[in-house]
FINUZA-222239 format. One record per residue (C-alpha): residue number from 1; x, y, z. Coordinates in Angstrom, 2 decimals, decimal comma, always signed. Layout:
BEGIN
<r k="NUM" X="X" Y="Y" Z="Z"/>
...
***
This chain:
BEGIN
<r k="1" X="+6,78" Y="+135,22" Z="+154,56"/>
<r k="2" X="+10,14" Y="+133,87" Z="+155,71"/>
<r k="3" X="+9,76" Y="+130,33" Z="+156,94"/>
<r k="4" X="+6,05" Y="+130,99" Z="+157,73"/>
<r k="5" X="+6,97" Y="+133,39" Z="+160,57"/>
<r k="6" X="+4,74" Y="+136,40" Z="+161,28"/>
<r k="7" X="+7,71" Y="+138,52" Z="+162,52"/>
<r k="8" X="+11,44" Y="+138,14" Z="+161,72"/>
<r k="9" X="+13,98" Y="+140,62" Z="+163,18"/>
<r k="10" X="+17,63" Y="+140,22" Z="+162,43"/>
<r k="11" X="+20,13" Y="+142,52" Z="+164,20"/>
<r k="12" X="+17,80" Y="+145,47" Z="+164,31"/>
<r k="13" X="+19,72" Y="+148,52" Z="+165,56"/>
<r k="14" X="+18,57" Y="+152,06" Z="+165,97"/>
<r k="15" X="+20,84" Y="+154,90" Z="+167,12"/>
<r k="16" X="+20,25" Y="+158,55" Z="+167,39"/>
<r k="17" X="+22,50" Y="+161,55" Z="+167,54"/>
<r k="18" X="+20,95" Y="+163,98" Z="+170,16"/>
<r k="19" X="+22,06" Y="+167,53" Z="+170,51"/>
<r k="20" X="+23,44" Y="+168,41" Z="+173,87"/>
<r k="21" X="+22,57" Y="+171,87" Z="+175,17"/>
<r k="22" X="+23,54" Y="+173,51" Z="+178,38"/>
<r k="23" X="+21,15" Y="+175,72" Z="+180,39"/>
<r k="24" X="+21,08" Y="+179,44" Z="+180,00"/>
<r k="25" X="+21,83" Y="+181,92" Z="+177,28"/>
<r k="26" X="+25,51" Y="+181,02" Z="+176,87"/>
<r k="27" X="+24,54" Y="+177,37" Z="+176,51"/>
<r k="28" X="+21,98" Y="+178,30" Z="+173,89"/>
<r k="29" X="+24,59" Y="+180,32" Z="+171,96"/>
<r k="30" X="+27,13" Y="+177,45" Z="+172,16"/>
<r k="31" X="+24,55" Y="+174,96" Z="+170,97"/>
<r k="32" X="+23,77" Y="+177,31" Z="+168,06"/>
<r k="33" X="+27,33" Y="+177,98" Z="+166,87"/>
<r k="34" X="+29,32" Y="+175,05" Z="+168,29"/>
<r k="35" X="+26,82" Y="+172,20" Z="+168,58"/>
<r k="36" X="+27,78" Y="+169,05" Z="+170,45"/>
<r k="37" X="+26,01" Y="+165,67" Z="+170,03"/>
<r k="38" X="+25,82" Y="+162,37" Z="+171,90"/>
<r k="39" X="+24,82" Y="+158,99" Z="+170,62"/>
<r k="40" X="+21,81" Y="+157,25" Z="+172,03"/>
<r k="41" X="+21,64" Y="+153,53" Z="+171,36"/>
<r k="42" X="+17,97" Y="+152,87" Z="+171,49"/>
<r k="43" X="+18,06" Y="+149,35" Z="+170,07"/>
<r k="44" X="+21,22" Y="+147,36" Z="+169,59"/>
<r k="45" X="+21,26" Y="+144,09" Z="+167,50"/>
<r k="46" X="+17,94" Y="+142,65" Z="+168,41"/>
<r k="47" X="+17,02" Y="+139,41" Z="+166,82"/>
<r k="48" X="+13,95" Y="+137,21" Z="+167,20"/>
<r k="49" X="+11,10" Y="+135,46" Z="+165,28"/>
<r k="50" X="+7,45" Y="+135,15" Z="+166,11"/>
<r k="51" X="+5,34" Y="+132,43" Z="+164,63"/>
<r k="52" X="+1,72" Y="+132,95" Z="+163,39"/>
<r k="53" X="-0,84" Y="+132,77" Z="+166,19"/>
<r k="54" X="+1,58" Y="+133,34" Z="+169,03"/>
<r k="55" X="+1,03" Y="+135,91" Z="+171,77"/>
<r k="56" X="+4,37" Y="+137,07" Z="+173,02"/>
<r k="57" X="+5,08" Y="+139,44" Z="+175,76"/>
<r k="58" X="+7,79" Y="+142,20" Z="+175,16"/>
<r k="59" X="+9,04" Y="+143,35" Z="+178,43"/>
<r k="60" X="+11,53" Y="+145,86" Z="+179,67"/>
<r k="61" X="+11,93" Y="+148,87" Z="+181,96"/>
<r k="62" X="+11,23" Y="+152,51" Z="+180,75"/>
<r k="63" X="+13,69" Y="+153,33" Z="+178,18"/>
<r k="64" X="+14,66" Y="+149,83" Z="+177,30"/>
<r k="65" X="+13,82" Y="+150,07" Z="+173,56"/>
<r k="66" X="+10,43" Y="+148,35" Z="+173,44"/>
<r k="67" X="+8,44" Y="+151,10" Z="+171,72"/>
<r k="68" X="+11,32" Y="+151,90" Z="+169,37"/>
<r k="69" X="+11,44" Y="+148,27" Z="+168,25"/>
<r k="70" X="+7,76" Y="+148,24" Z="+167,68"/>
<r k="71" X="+7,95" Y="+151,43" Z="+165,63"/>
<r k="72" X="+10,60" Y="+149,77" Z="+163,40"/>
<r k="73" X="+8,62" Y="+146,65" Z="+162,96"/>
<r k="74" X="+5,53" Y="+148,71" Z="+161,90"/>
<r k="75" X="+7,46" Y="+150,77" Z="+159,59"/>
<r k="76" X="+7,32" Y="+154,15" Z="+161,51"/>
<r k="77" X="+11,01" Y="+154,25" Z="+162,05"/>
<r k="78" X="+13,78" Y="+153,23" Z="+159,84"/>
<r k="79" X="+16,56" Y="+151,29" Z="+161,42"/>
<r k="80" X="+20,26" Y="+152,31" Z="+161,49"/>
<r k="81" X="+21,06" Y="+148,70" Z="+160,49"/>
<r k="82" X="+19,50" Y="+145,20" Z="+160,41"/>
<r k="83" X="+16,50" Y="+143,86" Z="+158,65"/>
<r k="84" X="+12,97" Y="+142,75" Z="+159,41"/>
<r k="85" X="+10,15" Y="+140,91" Z="+157,72"/>
<r k="86" X="+6,59" Y="+141,39" Z="+159,10"/>
<r k="87" X="+3,58" Y="+139,58" Z="+157,68"/>
<r k="88" X="+5,67" Y="+138,72" Z="+154,66"/>
<r k="89" X="+6,59" Y="+142,43" Z="+153,97"/>
<r k="90" X="+9,52" Y="+144,75" Z="+154,32"/>
<r k="91" X="+7,93" Y="+147,19" Z="+156,83"/>
<r k="92" X="+9,49" Y="+150,25" Z="+155,35"/>
<r k="93" X="+8,59" Y="+149,54" Z="+151,75"/>
<r k="94" X="+5,37" Y="+147,45" Z="+152,09"/>
<r k="95" X="+3,09" Y="+150,46" Z="+151,62"/>
<r k="96" X="-0,65" Y="+150,15" Z="+151,88"/>
<r k="97" X="-0,77" Y="+146,32" Z="+151,46"/>
<r k="98" X="+1,43" Y="+145,89" Z="+154,48"/>
<r k="99" X="-0,52" Y="+148,34" Z="+156,62"/>
<r k="100" X="-3,74" Y="+146,40" Z="+155,90"/>
<r k="101" X="-2,18" Y="+143,35" Z="+157,56"/>
<r k="102" X="-1,25" Y="+144,99" Z="+160,82"/>
<r k="103" X="-2,74" Y="+147,02" Z="+163,70"/>
<r k="104" X="-0,81" Y="+149,22" Z="+166,08"/>
<r k="105" X="-2,50" Y="+150,33" Z="+169,43"/>
<r k="106" X="-0,49" Y="+152,67" Z="+171,75"/>
<r k="107" X="-1,84" Y="+153,03" Z="+175,24"/>
<r k="108" X="-0,37" Y="+156,56" Z="+175,48"/>
<r k="109" X="-1,88" Y="+157,86" Z="+172,21"/>
<r k="110" X="-5,27" Y="+157,71" Z="+170,53"/>
<r k="111" X="-6,67" Y="+157,79" Z="+167,12"/>
<r k="112" X="-10,23" Y="+158,55" Z="+168,25"/>
<r k="113" X="-11,30" Y="+162,09" Z="+167,50"/>
<r k="114" X="-11,79" Y="+163,96" Z="+170,84"/>
<r k="115" X="-14,94" Y="+165,86" Z="+170,14"/>
<r k="116" X="-16,72" Y="+163,20" Z="+167,91"/>
<r k="117" X="-18,26" Y="+159,92" Z="+168,84"/>
<r k="118" X="-16,28" Y="+156,64" Z="+168,18"/>
<r k="119" X="-18,78" Y="+155,80" Z="+165,41"/>
<r k="120" X="-17,20" Y="+158,57" Z="+163,33"/>
<r k="121" X="-13,76" Y="+156,95" Z="+163,62"/>
<r k="122" X="-15,10" Y="+153,56" Z="+162,67"/>
<r k="123" X="-16,76" Y="+155,18" Z="+159,54"/>
<r k="124" X="-13,44" Y="+156,93" Z="+158,82"/>
<r k="125" X="-11,44" Y="+153,78" Z="+159,06"/>
<r k="126" X="-13,91" Y="+152,03" Z="+156,87"/>
<r k="127" X="-13,14" Y="+154,71" Z="+154,14"/>
<r k="128" X="-9,37" Y="+154,46" Z="+154,73"/>
<r k="129" X="-9,36" Y="+150,75" Z="+154,39"/>
<r k="130" X="-11,93" Y="+150,72" Z="+151,61"/>
<r k="131" X="-14,07" Y="+148,04" Z="+153,35"/>
<r k="132" X="-17,27" Y="+146,84" Z="+151,60"/>
<r k="133" X="-20,63" Y="+147,56" Z="+153,37"/>
<r k="134" X="-20,92" Y="+143,80" Z="+154,18"/>
<r k="135" X="-17,43" Y="+143,44" Z="+155,60"/>
<r k="136" X="-17,81" Y="+146,62" Z="+157,63"/>
<r k="137" X="-21,07" Y="+145,52" Z="+159,14"/>
<r k="138" X="-19,77" Y="+142,16" Z="+160,00"/>
<r k="139" X="-16,63" Y="+143,37" Z="+161,57"/>
<r k="140" X="-18,38" Y="+146,20" Z="+163,44"/>
<r k="141" X="-20,99" Y="+143,81" Z="+164,91"/>
<r k="142" X="-18,36" Y="+141,32" Z="+166,11"/>
<r k="143" X="-16,15" Y="+144,02" Z="+167,74"/>
<r k="144" X="-19,00" Y="+145,88" Z="+169,40"/>
<r k="145" X="-20,37" Y="+142,75" Z="+170,82"/>
<r k="146" X="-17,06" Y="+141,38" Z="+172,06"/>
<r k="147" X="-16,05" Y="+144,69" Z="+173,62"/>
<r k="148" X="-19,50" Y="+145,59" Z="+174,96"/>
<r k="149" X="-19,30" Y="+149,19" Z="+173,57"/>
<r k="150" X="-22,67" Y="+149,39" Z="+171,75"/>
<r k="151" X="-24,00" Y="+151,96" Z="+174,44"/>
<r k="152" X="-21,06" Y="+154,42" Z="+174,01"/>
<r k="153" X="-20,59" Y="+154,57" Z="+170,24"/>
<r k="154" X="-22,71" Y="+157,71" Z="+169,93"/>
<r k="155" X="-21,15" Y="+159,62" Z="+172,86"/>
<r k="156" X="-18,32" Y="+162,13" Z="+172,23"/>
<r k="157" X="-14,91" Y="+160,59" Z="+173,06"/>
<r k="158" X="-14,28" Y="+163,28" Z="+175,68"/>
<r k="159" X="-17,21" Y="+161,95" Z="+177,69"/>
<r k="160" X="-15,98" Y="+158,34" Z="+177,80"/>
<r k="161" X="-14,11" Y="+156,80" Z="+180,67"/>
<r k="162" X="-10,55" Y="+155,68" Z="+180,02"/>
<r k="163" X="-11,58" Y="+152,07" Z="+179,81"/>
<r k="164" X="-14,38" Y="+152,81" Z="+177,33"/>
<r k="165" X="-11,96" Y="+154,85" Z="+175,19"/>
<r k="166" X="-9,45" Y="+151,97" Z="+175,11"/>
<r k="167" X="-12,14" Y="+149,51" Z="+174,06"/>
<r k="168" X="-13,21" Y="+151,89" Z="+171,19"/>
<r k="169" X="-9,56" Y="+152,26" Z="+170,27"/>
<r k="170" X="-9,26" Y="+148,47" Z="+169,76"/>
<r k="171" X="-12,45" Y="+148,38" Z="+167,80"/>
<r k="172" X="-11,17" Y="+151,11" Z="+165,44"/>
<r k="173" X="-7,76" Y="+149,44" Z="+165,09"/>
<r k="174" X="-9,16" Y="+145,88" Z="+164,33"/>
<r k="175" X="-12,00" Y="+146,98" Z="+162,06"/>
<r k="176" X="-10,04" Y="+145,87" Z="+158,90"/>
<r k="177" X="-9,29" Y="+142,41" Z="+160,31"/>
<r k="178" X="-5,48" Y="+142,56" Z="+160,77"/>
<r k="179" X="-3,58" Y="+139,31" Z="+161,29"/>
<r k="180" X="-0,90" Y="+140,89" Z="+163,33"/>
<r k="181" X="-1,42" Y="+143,08" Z="+166,45"/>
<r k="182" X="+1,06" Y="+145,34" Z="+168,08"/>
<r k="183" X="-0,25" Y="+146,29" Z="+171,50"/>
<r k="184" X="+1,86" Y="+148,82" Z="+173,39"/>
<r k="185" X="+0,61" Y="+149,10" Z="+176,90"/>
<r k="186" X="-3,06" Y="+148,70" Z="+176,05"/>
<r k="187" X="-4,12" Y="+148,50" Z="+179,82"/>
<r k="188" X="-2,13" Y="+151,52" Z="+180,91"/>
<r k="189" X="-4,14" Y="+153,53" Z="+183,54"/>
<r k="190" X="-7,15" Y="+151,28" Z="+183,49"/>
<r k="191" X="-8,97" Y="+149,95" Z="+186,53"/>
<r k="192" X="-8,91" Y="+146,25" Z="+187,35"/>
<r k="193" X="-12,31" Y="+145,46" Z="+185,60"/>
<r k="194" X="-11,22" Y="+147,33" Z="+182,42"/>
<r k="195" X="-7,85" Y="+145,53" Z="+182,39"/>
<r k="196" X="-9,53" Y="+142,14" Z="+182,69"/>
<r k="197" X="-11,96" Y="+143,01" Z="+179,88"/>
<r k="198" X="-9,16" Y="+144,03" Z="+177,56"/>
<r k="199" X="-7,15" Y="+140,84" Z="+178,39"/>
<r k="200" X="-10,23" Y="+138,66" Z="+177,75"/>
<r k="201" X="-10,91" Y="+140,32" Z="+174,40"/>
<r k="202" X="-7,37" Y="+139,89" Z="+173,15"/>
<r k="203" X="-7,31" Y="+136,24" Z="+174,18"/>
<r k="204" X="-10,68" Y="+135,61" Z="+172,48"/>
<r k="205" X="-9,61" Y="+137,55" Z="+169,24"/>
<r k="206" X="-6,39" Y="+135,52" Z="+169,09"/>
<r k="207" X="-8,26" Y="+132,20" Z="+169,43"/>
<r k="208" X="-10,96" Y="+133,22" Z="+166,97"/>
<r k="209" X="-8,77" Y="+134,73" Z="+164,28"/>
<r k="210" X="-5,48" Y="+133,08" Z="+164,81"/>
<r k="211" X="-3,94" Y="+136,64" Z="+165,08"/>
<r k="212" X="-0,39" Y="+137,06" Z="+166,17"/>
<r k="213" X="+0,07" Y="+139,50" Z="+169,05"/>
<r k="214" X="+3,25" Y="+141,32" Z="+170,35"/>
<r k="215" X="+2,28" Y="+142,83" Z="+173,68"/>
<r k="216" X="+4,22" Y="+145,30" Z="+175,76"/>
<r k="217" X="+3,06" Y="+146,06" Z="+179,33"/>
<r k="218" X="+4,36" Y="+147,01" Z="+182,76"/>
<r k="219" X="+1,41" Y="+145,08" Z="+184,26"/>
<r k="220" X="+2,66" Y="+141,56" Z="+184,85"/>
<r k="221" X="-1,00" Y="+140,30" Z="+185,09"/>
<r k="222" X="-1,34" Y="+141,21" Z="+181,29"/>
<r k="223" X="+1,63" Y="+139,05" Z="+180,51"/>
<r k="224" X="+0,84" Y="+136,10" Z="+182,70"/>
<r k="225" X="-2,76" Y="+136,04" Z="+181,47"/>
<r k="226" X="-1,91" Y="+136,14" Z="+177,78"/>
<r k="227" X="+1,61" Y="+135,14" Z="+176,91"/>
<r k="228" X="+3,52" Y="+131,88" Z="+177,42"/>
<r k="229" X="+6,64" Y="+133,29" Z="+175,76"/>
<r k="230" X="+8,39" Y="+136,53" Z="+176,70"/>
<r k="231" X="+11,09" Y="+138,67" Z="+175,17"/>
<r k="232" X="+13,10" Y="+140,78" Z="+177,67"/>
<r k="233" X="+15,00" Y="+143,89" Z="+176,49"/>
<r k="234" X="+17,02" Y="+146,31" Z="+178,50"/>
<r k="235" X="+19,39" Y="+149,07" Z="+177,36"/>
<r k="236" X="+18,50" Y="+148,26" Z="+173,71"/>
<r k="237" X="+19,65" Y="+144,63" Z="+173,88"/>
<r k="238" X="+17,63" Y="+141,49" Z="+174,02"/>
<r k="239" X="+18,39" Y="+139,60" Z="+177,19"/>
<r k="240" X="+15,99" Y="+136,57" Z="+177,12"/>
<r k="241" X="+13,77" Y="+134,84" Z="+174,67"/>
<r k="242" X="+11,75" Y="+131,93" Z="+176,01"/>
<r k="243" X="+8,94" Y="+130,62" Z="+178,31"/>
<r k="244" X="+8,03" Y="+132,81" Z="+181,31"/>
<r k="245" X="+7,89" Y="+129,65" Z="+183,47"/>
<r k="246" X="+11,52" Y="+128,70" Z="+182,50"/>
<r k="247" X="+12,70" Y="+132,19" Z="+183,29"/>
<r k="248" X="+11,11" Y="+131,96" Z="+186,76"/>
<r k="249" X="+12,68" Y="+128,65" Z="+187,43"/>
<r k="250" X="+16,11" Y="+129,73" Z="+186,46"/>
<r k="251" X="+16,16" Y="+133,20" Z="+188,00"/>
<r k="252" X="+14,44" Y="+132,11" Z="+191,22"/>
<r k="253" X="+14,84" Y="+128,31" Z="+191,63"/>
<r k="254" X="+13,22" Y="+128,25" Z="+195,04"/>
<r k="255" X="+9,86" Y="+127,75" Z="+196,61"/>
<r k="256" X="+8,72" Y="+129,83" Z="+199,61"/>
<r k="257" X="+7,29" Y="+128,14" Z="+202,71"/>
<r k="258" X="+5,02" Y="+130,60" Z="+204,46"/>
<r k="259" X="+4,47" Y="+129,48" Z="+208,04"/>
<r k="260" X="+2,20" Y="+130,38" Z="+210,95"/>
<r k="261" X="+3,29" Y="+128,88" Z="+214,34"/>
<r k="262" X="+1,32" Y="+128,00" Z="+217,46"/>
<r k="263" X="+3,96" Y="+129,58" Z="+219,60"/>
<r k="264" X="+6,95" Y="+131,80" Z="+219,14"/>
<r k="265" X="+9,77" Y="+130,14" Z="+217,19"/>
<r k="266" X="+13,36" Y="+131,47" Z="+217,21"/>
<r k="267" X="+15,35" Y="+132,36" Z="+214,14"/>
<r k="268" X="+18,01" Y="+129,76" Z="+214,97"/>
<r k="269" X="+15,29" Y="+127,02" Z="+214,89"/>
<r k="270" X="+14,35" Y="+128,01" Z="+211,38"/>
<r k="271" X="+17,67" Y="+128,53" Z="+209,70"/>
<r k="272" X="+18,55" Y="+124,80" Z="+209,59"/>
<r k="273" X="+15,63" Y="+124,25" Z="+207,17"/>
<r k="274" X="+16,51" Y="+126,94" Z="+204,57"/>
<r k="275" X="+17,04" Y="+130,61" Z="+204,01"/>
<r k="276" X="+14,77" Y="+132,65" Z="+206,30"/>
<r k="277" X="+13,52" Y="+135,84" Z="+204,51"/>
<r k="278" X="+10,74" Y="+136,86" Z="+206,98"/>
<r k="279" X="+10,73" Y="+136,20" Z="+210,72"/>
<r k="280" X="+8,23" Y="+137,50" Z="+213,16"/>
<r k="281" X="+8,16" Y="+135,05" Z="+216,08"/>
<r k="282" X="+4,85" Y="+133,44" Z="+215,01"/>
<r k="283" X="+5,21" Y="+133,91" Z="+211,33"/>
<r k="284" X="+8,10" Y="+133,19" Z="+209,05"/>
<r k="285" X="+8,98" Y="+132,68" Z="+205,30"/>
<r k="286" X="+11,68" Y="+130,14" Z="+204,51"/>
<r k="287" X="+13,11" Y="+129,65" Z="+200,96"/>
<r k="288" X="+14,15" Y="+126,20" Z="+199,92"/>
<r k="289" X="+15,22" Y="+124,62" Z="+196,57"/>
<r k="290" X="+12,32" Y="+123,63" Z="+194,42"/>
<r k="291" X="+13,51" Y="+119,93" Z="+194,42"/>
<r k="292" X="+13,59" Y="+119,89" Z="+198,28"/>
<r k="293" X="+10,27" Y="+121,46" Z="+198,98"/>
<r k="294" X="+8,40" Y="+118,27" Z="+199,88"/>
<r k="295" X="+11,21" Y="+117,01" Z="+202,25"/>
<r k="296" X="+11,62" Y="+120,38" Z="+203,88"/>
<r k="297" X="+7,86" Y="+120,83" Z="+204,43"/>
<r k="298" X="+7,76" Y="+117,39" Z="+206,09"/>
<r k="299" X="+10,70" Y="+118,18" Z="+208,41"/>
<r k="300" X="+9,17" Y="+121,58" Z="+209,38"/>
<r k="301" X="+5,82" Y="+120,00" Z="+210,24"/>
<r k="302" X="+7,58" Y="+117,25" Z="+212,26"/>
<r k="303" X="+9,96" Y="+119,52" Z="+214,15"/>
<r k="304" X="+7,99" Y="+122,74" Z="+214,88"/>
<r k="305" X="+4,53" Y="+123,65" Z="+216,13"/>
<r k="306" X="+3,17" Y="+124,68" Z="+212,69"/>
<r k="307" X="-0,43" Y="+125,91" Z="+212,60"/>
<r k="308" X="-0,51" Y="+126,71" Z="+208,98"/>
<r k="309" X="+1,81" Y="+126,19" Z="+205,95"/>
<r k="310" X="+1,47" Y="+127,36" Z="+202,46"/>
<r k="311" X="+3,83" Y="+126,96" Z="+199,45"/>
<r k="312" X="+4,36" Y="+129,75" Z="+196,98"/>
<r k="313" X="+6,63" Y="+130,76" Z="+194,09"/>
<r k="314" X="+8,43" Y="+134,10" Z="+194,05"/>
<r k="315" X="+6,15" Y="+136,75" Z="+192,52"/>
<r k="316" X="+6,51" Y="+137,23" Z="+188,81"/>
<r k="317" X="+7,18" Y="+140,90" Z="+189,49"/>
<r k="318" X="+10,23" Y="+139,94" Z="+191,44"/>
<r k="319" X="+11,46" Y="+137,57" Z="+188,76"/>
<r k="320" X="+11,10" Y="+140,18" Z="+186,01"/>
<r k="321" X="+12,80" Y="+142,86" Z="+188,19"/>
<r k="322" X="+15,76" Y="+140,48" Z="+188,68"/>
<r k="323" X="+15,76" Y="+139,78" Z="+184,92"/>
<r k="324" X="+15,88" Y="+143,57" Z="+184,16"/>
<r k="325" X="+18,87" Y="+143,74" Z="+186,43"/>
<r k="326" X="+20,69" Y="+141,31" Z="+184,12"/>
<r k="327" X="+20,39" Y="+138,03" Z="+186,10"/>
<r k="328" X="+19,04" Y="+136,04" Z="+183,14"/>
<r k="329" X="+22,47" Y="+135,57" Z="+181,60"/>
<r k="330" X="+24,00" Y="+134,04" Z="+184,71"/>
<r k="331" X="+20,98" Y="+132,03" Z="+185,65"/>
<r k="332" X="+19,96" Y="+130,70" Z="+182,27"/>
<r k="333" X="+23,06" Y="+129,86" Z="+180,56"/>
<r k="334" X="+25,81" Y="+130,12" Z="+183,21"/>
<r k="335" X="+28,23" Y="+131,58" Z="+180,64"/>
<r k="336" X="+31,42" Y="+132,99" Z="+181,94"/>
<r k="337" X="+31,60" Y="+136,81" Z="+181,99"/>
<r k="338" X="+34,52" Y="+136,64" Z="+179,49"/>
<r k="339" X="+32,41" Y="+134,87" Z="+176,89"/>
<r k="340" X="+32,51" Y="+136,96" Z="+173,69"/>
<r k="341" X="+29,33" Y="+138,57" Z="+172,35"/>
<r k="342" X="+27,77" Y="+136,95" Z="+169,21"/>
<r k="343" X="+29,02" Y="+138,20" Z="+165,87"/>
<r k="344" X="+27,21" Y="+141,18" Z="+164,52"/>
<r k="345" X="+25,75" Y="+141,26" Z="+160,99"/>
<r k="346" X="+27,03" Y="+143,52" Z="+158,24"/>
<r k="347" X="+24,46" Y="+146,21" Z="+158,89"/>
<r k="348" X="+24,82" Y="+149,79" Z="+157,88"/>
<r k="349" X="+27,09" Y="+151,62" Z="+160,33"/>
<r k="350" X="+26,27" Y="+154,75" Z="+162,23"/>
<r k="351" X="+26,76" Y="+157,72" Z="+159,85"/>
<r k="352" X="+29,03" Y="+160,68" Z="+160,74"/>
<r k="353" X="+28,17" Y="+164,25" Z="+160,32"/>
<r k="354" X="+25,25" Y="+166,26" Z="+161,56"/>
<r k="355" X="+22,19" Y="+164,58" Z="+162,84"/>
<r k="356" X="+19,53" Y="+164,02" Z="+160,25"/>
<r k="357" X="+16,29" Y="+162,25" Z="+159,98"/>
<r k="358" X="+16,64" Y="+158,52" Z="+159,52"/>
<r k="359" X="+13,12" Y="+157,94" Z="+158,52"/>
<r k="360" X="+14,01" Y="+156,70" Z="+155,07"/>
<r k="361" X="+17,12" Y="+155,07" Z="+153,55"/>
<r k="362" X="+18,14" Y="+158,44" Z="+151,94"/>
<r k="363" X="+17,51" Y="+160,48" Z="+155,01"/>
<r k="364" X="+14,19" Y="+161,80" Z="+153,89"/>
<r k="365" X="+11,18" Y="+162,41" Z="+156,22"/>
<r k="366" X="+10,05" Y="+159,31" Z="+158,05"/>
<r k="367" X="+6,47" Y="+158,09" Z="+158,05"/>
<r k="368" X="+4,71" Y="+158,54" Z="+161,35"/>
<r k="369" X="+1,28" Y="+157,58" Z="+160,10"/>
<r k="370" X="-1,95" Y="+156,79" Z="+161,87"/>
<r k="371" X="-1,52" Y="+154,93" Z="+165,21"/>
<r k="372" X="-3,38" Y="+151,90" Z="+163,93"/>
<r k="373" X="-1,14" Y="+151,43" Z="+160,89"/>
<r k="374" X="-3,61" Y="+152,62" Z="+158,35"/>
<r k="375" X="-2,82" Y="+152,42" Z="+154,63"/>
<r k="376" X="-2,05" Y="+156,13" Z="+154,29"/>
<r k="377" X="+1,19" Y="+157,10" Z="+152,52"/>
<r k="378" X="+3,61" Y="+159,18" Z="+154,34"/>
<r k="379" X="+3,88" Y="+162,40" Z="+156,16"/>
<r k="380" X="+6,65" Y="+164,56" Z="+157,63"/>
<r k="381" X="+8,28" Y="+163,72" Z="+160,79"/>
<r k="382" X="+10,61" Y="+165,67" Z="+163,07"/>
<r k="383" X="+13,15" Y="+162,82" Z="+163,25"/>
<r k="384" X="+13,38" Y="+163,17" Z="+167,02"/>
<r k="385" X="+14,12" Y="+160,34" Z="+169,43"/>
<r k="386" X="+11,35" Y="+157,97" Z="+170,29"/>
<r k="387" X="+9,03" Y="+158,26" Z="+173,27"/>
<r k="388" X="+11,30" Y="+155,85" Z="+175,19"/>
<r k="389" X="+14,69" Y="+157,43" Z="+175,84"/>
<r k="390" X="+17,25" Y="+154,61" Z="+175,90"/>
<r k="391" X="+20,16" Y="+154,25" Z="+178,24"/>
<r k="392" X="+23,60" Y="+154,60" Z="+176,72"/>
<r k="393" X="+25,63" Y="+151,44" Z="+176,40"/>
<r k="394" X="+24,25" Y="+147,96" Z="+176,48"/>
<r k="395" X="+24,41" Y="+144,54" Z="+178,04"/>
<r k="396" X="+27,15" Y="+142,30" Z="+176,61"/>
<r k="397" X="+26,30" Y="+139,14" Z="+174,77"/>
<r k="398" X="+23,17" Y="+137,99" Z="+173,03"/>
<r k="399" X="+19,78" Y="+136,95" Z="+174,35"/>
<r k="400" X="+19,50" Y="+134,00" Z="+176,70"/>
<r k="401" X="+17,26" Y="+131,36" Z="+175,24"/>
<r k="402" X="+14,85" Y="+129,67" Z="+177,63"/>
<r k="403" X="+15,03" Y="+126,08" Z="+178,41"/>
<r k="404" X="+13,32" Y="+123,83" Z="+177,48"/>
<r k="405" X="+12,97" Y="+125,08" Z="+173,87"/>
<r k="406" X="+9,74" Y="+126,90" Z="+173,43"/>
<r k="407" X="+7,04" Y="+124,90" Z="+171,57"/>
<r k="408" X="+5,40" Y="+127,53" Z="+169,42"/>
<r k="409" X="+2,66" Y="+125,23" Z="+168,24"/>
<r k="410" X="+1,33" Y="+125,16" Z="+171,78"/>
<r k="411" X="+0,77" Y="+128,92" Z="+171,78"/>
<r k="412" X="-0,59" Y="+129,28" Z="+168,23"/>
<r k="413" X="-4,20" Y="+130,12" Z="+167,87"/>
<r k="414" X="-6,51" Y="+128,23" Z="+165,61"/>
<r k="415" X="-8,04" Y="+129,30" Z="+162,42"/>
<r k="416" X="-6,63" Y="+131,74" Z="+159,91"/>
<r k="417" X="-6,41" Y="+135,58" Z="+160,18"/>
***
């Protein structure tokens, strides 16, 4: 394993050539005899490293390249260029030994068999991973107790709630004791109670086994509850790598003073204290620089009839939305727009000619194995674009690094996987 890191990605790039077809019979005939293609840049020059025991949030809007990156790191997709090392293995050549070290859980797909109880999937995975009776019993007991699924293991999957199914998915994926977890929207569509149970389980599993977790989610509560460090990707390019708190301080370096007044207060009376974002006679919200919040609060209390005052940070959803819009570069490193992008590696260029499956280096069928990364060997793939369609183009420059530098030792779990 390179430098002890669990995941090392260097200039990972994935591009697709997608056939363009116009509507109607004429369009179908043209696509058949005179096909046209466009290039989709799903992931472009992504580099990062994750240390053992870290829980890292991987954020981006729909189509940003998150799932494509995860599929490359788990060996399901072969990159156009770049390299990766995951759990000490080349993901595309690691075979069964590599797949025993990882688990992949996709919130939009399931490995449970619809008409059979989850217990059958656990027994199937025991056979796939060749677990001894003692190891299977021990792992099953721990997972069933931690997830609270003992009462549903004998019910057909189709009769389970979505939250119960996701808990059973996690149990099946972690039965072999992987040291590295790829969780792609594990709380998608779950109610608040089920979301909280999944987060609590992931946190406890990380602490107990020292497992490394790469988590994607559109629910910011997942990220704030589990991850100290985040990677932000958009249009295939990595925009930010650092602490979530540092990102918030740089993108939104303000505090919000939420005020309730004893009488109506005019807008002109408030504007001298800061930027007024909400004003409704007896209620107002004023934004002030973080460093001035104490002084501004004291001035407000002395000058105006304040009945109640509360101090809040901008919401994490607002911070992330602004990061998606590309504000991290200007806020975090204040680099001029003319600053050249970082040099690219000598990766394999995009090939010319008709589109073909890039699942393997020689263009053969790619492996799209079981969703939990089981140690099965290969199977055909249609070579189509990933679930996340990426935007064309990209964001200039490399990722912004969070300040202060992230102390990975503070996020690492104890124990060994």
